[in-house]
C-alpha positions in Angstrom: -0.1 -0.3 0.1 2.6 2.4 0.6 4.2 1.7 -2.9 0.8 2.6 -4.4 0.6 5.9 -2.2 4.3 6.8 -3.4 3.3 5.9 -7.2 0.2 8.1 -6.7 2.5 10.7 -4.9 4.5 10.5 -8.1 2.0 10.9 -10.2 0.3 13.9 -8.6 3.8 15.5 -8.4 4.1 15.1 -12.1 0.6 15.9 -12.8 1.3 19.1 -10.7 4.6 19.8 -12.4 3.2 19.6 -15.6 0.6 21.9 -14.4 2.5 24.4 -13.1 4.6 24.2 -16.2 1.7 24.9 -18.7 0.6 27.8 -16.0 4.4 29.1 -16.1 4.2 29.0 -19.8 0.9 30.7 -19.9 1.8 33.2 -17.6 4.9 33.9 -20.0 2.7 34.2 -22.7 0.5 36.5 -21.0 3.5 38.6 -19.8 4.8 38.9 -23.1 1.5 39.8 -24.5 0.9 42.4 -21.7 4.2 44.1 -22.5 3.5 43.8 -26.1 0.2 45.7 -25.5 2.1 48.1 -23.3 4.5 49.0 -26.1 1.3 49.5 -28.6 -0.4 51.7 -26.2 2.7 53.8 -25.7 3.3 54.2 -29.8 -0.7 54.8 -30.0 -0.4 57.4 -27.2 2.5 59.0 -28.7 0.9 59.0 -32.3 -2.3 60.5 -31.0 -0.5 63.2 -29.2 1.4 64.2 -32.4 -2.0 64.2 -34.0 -3.2 66.7 -31.2 -0.3 68.9 -31.3 -0.4 68.9 -35.0 -4.3 69.8 -35.1 -3.4 72.4 -32.4 -1.0 73.7 -34.7 -3.7 74.2 -37.3 -6.0 75.5 -35.3 -3.7 78.1 -34.2 -2.9 79.1 -37.6 -6.9 79.3 -38.4 -6.8 81.2 -35.3 -4.2 83.5 -36.5 -5.9 83.8 -40.1 -9.1 84.3 -38.4 -7.4 87.4 -36.2 -6.0 88.6 -39.3 -9.0 88.6 -41.3 -11.0 90.6 -38.4 -8.0 93.1 -38.4 -8.6 93.5 -41.9 -12.3 94.1 -41.5 -11.8 96.5 -38.9 -9.3 98.6 -41.2 -12.0 98.9 -43.8 -14.8 99.7 -41.4 -12.6 102.4 -40.4 -11.5 103.2 -43.8 -15.4 103.8 -44.6 -16.3 105.8 -41.6 -13.3 108.1 -42.8 -14.4 108.2 -46.4 -18.2 108.8 -45.0 -16.9 111.6 -42.8 -14.8 113.0 -45.7 -18.0 112.4 -48.0 -20.2 114.5 -45.3 -17.5 117.3 -45.2 -17.4 117.4 -49.1 -21.2 117.4 -49.4 -21.4 120.5 -46.7 -18.7 122.8 -48.8 -20.4 121.7 -52.0 -23.9 123.0 -50.7 -22.1 126.1 -49.7 -20.7 126.5 -53.2 -23.7 125.9 -54.7 -25.4 128.5 -52.4 -22.3 130.9 -53.2 -23.2 130.0 -57.3 -26.9 130.8 -56.7 -26.2 133.9 -55.3 -23.8 135.0 -58.1 -26.3 133.9 -60.6 -28.9 136.0 -59.2 -26.5 139.0 -58.9 -25.6 138.4 -62.6 -29.2 138.1 -63.6 -30.0 141.5 -61.6 -26.8 143.4 -63.3 -28.2 142.1 -66.3 -31.4 143.4 -65.9 -29.9 146.7 -64.4 -27.6 147.1 -67.7 -30.5 146.3 -70.0 -32.7 149.1 -68.4 -29.8 151.4 -68.5 -29.0 150.5 -72.1 -32.7 151.7 -73.0 -32.5 154.7 -71.0 -29.2 155.6 -72.6 -31.1 155.0 -76.2 -34.0 157.0 -75.1 -32.1 159.8 -74.3 -29.9 159.6 -77.2 -26.6 158.8 -75.5 -24.3 156.6 -77.4 -23.4 153.3 -75.5 -20.1 151.9 -74.8 -18.6 149.7 -77.0 -18.9 146.5 -74.3 -22.8 147.2 -74.0 -23.3 147.4 -77.9 -21.8 143.4 -77.9 -24.1 142.3 -75.2 -27.3 140.6 -76.4 -30.3 141.6 -74.6 -31.5 138.4 -74.0 -30.7 136.1 -70.1 -28.8 133.3 -72.0 -25.3 134.8 -71.6 -26.1 135.0 -68.0 -26.4 131.2 -67.7 
């Protein structure tokens, strides 16, 4: 009986040793797989970090371009306001000149009427007209 117990014990020991060897092999394979997965994870992390850095750089350029466009828009708006102010000033100046021109035109018509009246009186009284008055027409067309 002792011998059968020893044989059983040896079989159990051999079985346990084989099982331990299998577990050891599986453990080594799992550790190797874990190490490979960690390396892959590190590579992926580095790759994602690079992508994020590249995307951030692209967004930075885009933000700079947006800021440049905004500066240009602001410059155009400022120029438009300046032109509007200049046009308003010129409009006022032009209106003043039109008023002066209108006054001068009225004065010229009045002068023309006065000259025509004087011309008639001089002729009525039998006097002689100056050469300039003889060349002037009696209508108001030249006053324009």
